[in-house]
C-alpha positions in Angstrom: 72.3 101.2 6.5 70.2 104.3 6.3 69.0 103.5 2.8 67.9 99.9 4.7 66.0 101.8 7.1 64.0 104.0 4.7 63.1 100.9 2.5 61.9 99.1 5.9 59.8 101.8 6.9 58.0 102.1 3.5 57.6 98.4 3.5 55.9 98.0 6.8 53.9 101.2 5.7 52.7 99.4 2.5 52.0 96.1 5.2 50.0 98.2 7.3 48.0 99.7 4.8 47.0 96.6 3.0 46.3 94.9 6.9 44.1 98.0 7.5 42.1 97.4 4.5 42.3 94.0 4.9 40.5 94.4 8.4 38.2 96.9 6.8 37.1 94.6 3.9 36.4 91.7 6.4 34.2 94.0 8.6 32.0 95.5 5.6 32.0 92.2 3.7 31.7 89.3 6.7 29.2 87.0 5.5 25.9 87.1 6.9 24.4 84.7 9.4 21.5 82.8 8.1 19.3 83.6 5.9 18.7 87.2 6.8 20.4 89.6 4.6 20.4 93.2 5.4 20.5 96.2 2.8 23.1 98.6 4.4 24.3 98.7 0.6 23.8 97.2 -2.3 26.4 94.0 -2.7 26.6 90.1 -2.9 27.1 87.2 -1.1 27.9 83.6 -1.8 26.5 80.6 -0.8 26.9 76.8 -1.0 23.0 75.9 -1.5 21.5 72.3 -1.0 18.2 72.4 -2.6 16.6 69.1 -2.7 19.5 66.7 -4.5 21.0 69.5 -6.1 24.1 71.2 -4.9 25.9 74.4 -6.3 27.7 77.4 -5.9 25.6 80.5 -5.9 25.9 84.3 -5.7 22.8 86.3 -4.5 23.2 90.0 -5.6 21.0 92.8 -4.3 20.5 96.2 -4.3 20.2 99.1 -1.4 16.9 99.9 0.2 14.6 101.6 -2.3 16.7 100.9 -5.4 14.2 101.2 -8.4 16.9 100.2 -11.0 15.7 97.7 -13.6 17.0 94.2 -14.0 18.4 93.2 -17.8 16.8 90.2 -18.7 18.8 87.6 -20.9 17.9 85.0 -23.7 14.9 83.0 -23.0 16.2 79.3 -22.8 15.8 76.4 -20.4 17.1 77.3 -17.2 19.2 75.2 -15.0 18.0 74.2 -11.3 20.8 76.9 -10.4 19.4 79.6 -12.7 15.8 78.8 -11.7 16.1 79.1 -7.8 18.5 82.3 -8.7 15.6 83.7 -10.3 12.9 82.7 -7.8 15.6 84.7 -5.5 15.9 87.5 -7.6 12.1 87.7 -7.4 12.2 87.9 -3.6 14.8 90.3 -3.2 13.1 93.1 -6.1 10.0 93.0 -4.2 11.6 93.7 -1.1 13.6 96.6 -1.8 11.9 99.0 0.2 12.5 97.1 3.3 15.6 97.1 5.0 16.5 93.6 4.8 14.9 90.5 3.0 15.3 86.5 4.2 16.3 84.0 1.4 13.5 81.1 1.1 14.0 77.7 3.1 12.0 75.9 0.4 10.9 76.0 -3.1 8.5 73.8 -5.0 8.2 71.4 -2.3 11.9 71.0 -1.9 13.8 72.2 1.3 16.8 74.9 0.6 20.0 74.5 2.7 22.1 78.1 2.8 25.6 77.9 3.9 27.7 81.0 3.7 31.0 80.3 1.8 34.2 82.1 3.4 35.4 85.3 1.7 39.1 85.0 1.4 39.9 88.3 0.7 41.2 89.6 3.9 43.9 86.9 4.1 44.9 87.6 0.3 45.2 91.1 1.1 47.6 90.9 4.2 49.6 88.2 2.0 50.0 90.7 -0.1 51.2 93.2 1.7 53.3 91.0 3.2 55.4 90.1 -0.4 54.9 94.0 -1.4 56.7 94.8 1.9 59.4 92.2 1.1 59.8 93.7 -2.5 60.0 96.9 -1.4 62.6 96.1 1.5 64.8 94.1 -1.2 64.4 95.9 -3.9 67.5 98.3 -3.2 69.7 94.9 -2.9 68.4 93.9 -6.7 69.3 97.4 -8.1 72.7 97.4 -6.4 73.1 94.0 -7.9 71.9 95.1 -11.2 74.2 97.8 -11.3 76.9 95.5 -10.1 76.4 93.1 -13.0 76.3 95.8 -15.6 79.5 97.3 -14.4 81.0 94.0 -14.7 79.9 93.7 -18.4 81.3 96.9 -19.4 84.4 96.2 -17.7 84.7 92.8 -19.7 84.2 94.9 -22.9 86.9 97.6 -22.4 89.2 94.8 -21.4 90.6 94.0 -24.7 90.8 98.0 -25.4 92.8 98.4 -22.4 95.3 95.3 -22.8 95.7 96.6 -26.7 96.3 100.5 -25.8 99.0 99.0 -23.3 100.4 96.8 -25.5 101.0 99.5 -28.1 102.6 102.1 -25.6 105.1 99.7 -24.2 106.0 98.7 -27.6 106.9 102.3 -28.8 109.2 102.5 -25.4 106.9 103.9 -23.1 107.4 102.8 -19.0 104.5 100.8 -17.7 104.1 104.3 -15.5 104.2 106.7 -18.0 102.1 104.2 -20.4 99.1 104.2 -17.5 99.0 107.8 -16.8 98.5 108.3 -20.7 95.8 105.7 -20.9 94.1 107.3 -17.7 94.3 111.3 -19.6 93.3 110.3 -23.2 92.5 107.0 -24.5 89.1 105.9 -22.3 85.8 107.2 -22.8 84.2 109.2 -20.0 81.8 108.2 -17.6 82.7 104.9 -18.0 84.0 102.4 -15.0 87.3 101.3 -16.5 88.0 105.1 -16.9 87.4 105.7 -13.4 89.5 102.6 -12.2 92.8 103.6 -14.0 92.0 107.3 -12.8 92.1 105.9 -9.7 95.3 103.9 -10.7 97.3 107.2 -12.3 96.3 109.1 -9.1 98.4 106.4 -6.9 101.0 106.3 -9.0 101.2 110.2 -9.3 101.4 110.6 -5.5 104.1 108.0 -4.9 102.0 104.7 -4.1 104.4 101.7 -5.1 103.5 100.3 -8.2 102.6 97.2 -6.9 100.4 98.2 -4.6 98.6 100.1 -6.9 98.1 97.5 -9.3 97.0 95.2 -6.8 94.4 97.8 -5.9 93.3 98.2 -9.0 92.6 95.1 -9.4 90.4 94.5 -6.3 88.6 97.5 -7.1 87.6 96.0 -10.8 86.8 92.8 -9.3 87.1 90.6 -12.3 89.3 87.5 -13.0 90.9 89.4 -16.3 92.0 92.4 -14.4 93.2 90.5 -11.9 95.1 88.2 -14.3 96.0 91.4 -16.0 97.8 92.7 -13.2 99.1 89.5 -12.2 101.3 89.5 -15.4 102.6 93.6 -14.8 103.5 92.1 -11.5 105.4 89.4 -12.6 107.4 91.9 -14.8 108.2 93.8 -11.8 109.1 91.5 -9.8 111.1 89.3 -12.2 112.1 91.5 -14.8 110.3 89.4 -17.3 111.3 90.1 -20.8 108.4 88.4 -22.3 105.7 91.1 -21.2 104.9 92.0 -24.6 104.3 88.5 -26.0 102.1 87.6 -23.1 100.2 90.6 -23.6 99.6 89.9 -27.2 98.2 86.6 -26.3 96.3 88.3 -23.8 94.8 90.6 -26.7 94.2 87.4 -28.5 92.1 85.7 -26.0 90.2 88.9 -25.0 89.1 89.2 -28.7 87.9 85.5 -28.6 86.1 86.5 -25.4 84.6 89.4 -26.8 83.3 87.7 -29.5 81.7 85.2 -27.2 79.9 87.4 -25.1 78.6 89.6 -28.3 77.2 86.1 -29.3 75.6 85.5 -25.9 74.0 88.9 -25.7 72.8 88.0 -28.9 71.1 84.8 -27.7 69.9 86.7 -24.8 68.0 89.4 -27.1 66.3 86.3 -29.1 65.2 84.8 -26.1 63.7 88.2 -24.5 61.6 88.7 -27.7 60.3 85.5 -27.9 57.7 86.3 -25.2 56.3 89.1 -27.2 56.1 87.5 -30.6 54.4 84.4 -28.6 51.9 87.1 -27.5 51.4 88.4 -31.3 51.0 84.9 -32.4 48.1 84.3 -30.1 46.3 87.6 -30.7 46.6 87.0 -34.7 45.4 83.6 -33.9 42.2 84.9 -31.9 41.5 87.8 -34.4 41.6 85.2 -37.3 39.5 82.7 -35.4 36.8 84.8 -33.6 34.6 85.3 -36.5 34.7 82.0 -37.3 33.6 80.8 -34.1 30.9 83.7 -34.1 29.4 82.2 -37.4 29.3 79.0 -35.7 27.7 80.3 -32.6 25.1 81.8 -34.7 24.2 78.7 -36.5 
């Protein structure tokens, strides 16, 4: 619960910061009313322009008051109506850089011009982005826990054949079930693995006098996987009914678990192939660009 509260605080902090940025952006980049543009700072303003019969979207860029920076000229060619009008506006803007504002023309070449300021949706985008980031930050611990849980389950499934095989070997050598479990916990399993932890808990319960059925049920519940529930059920049946065919059933379980282990390994290989597909596709696209770019440049220069 404490972790949830901390994550909620972080999420709300991120959302608040982006909301403040959205409001600040909206204030600083509010659309200019009419055709008068003030030069507090350099910037740009987007418009939907109607010039005679021509309609297009245009962005008017302007520099701050007193700026003498030169503008770069592009390659000479026949300009489009949009480029022609923007060039005219650019000349007006350059000539008025010592003033604190300039006006957009209302006509050019005998044709009226209508300037309709386009709405800037950046503040809304920032607010939505803040909400998404806040939700992601809040849910991150749950995803991490789920990821750890799946990773633990995969490790338990992969270690299941080892557990059944060792227990079968110990029982065939004449050990009792209690002693076999304590030996497995002490010697047979790798440290820092989830199965080692669960078997240690099972061994501890047995050593402190807890009944074997109760200890096995707690063990299967702690593992939380179908294979371990089946394993505990086989041992409980043997304890309750004195089933003499336990070793045969465990041998069959070993064979099934080996087949399951091979299936799991095959599935992991397929997942690895799927994960590497995207990088290979990106590399292929990069190779195509490297090969085709010179050809396109030559065609463009012809």
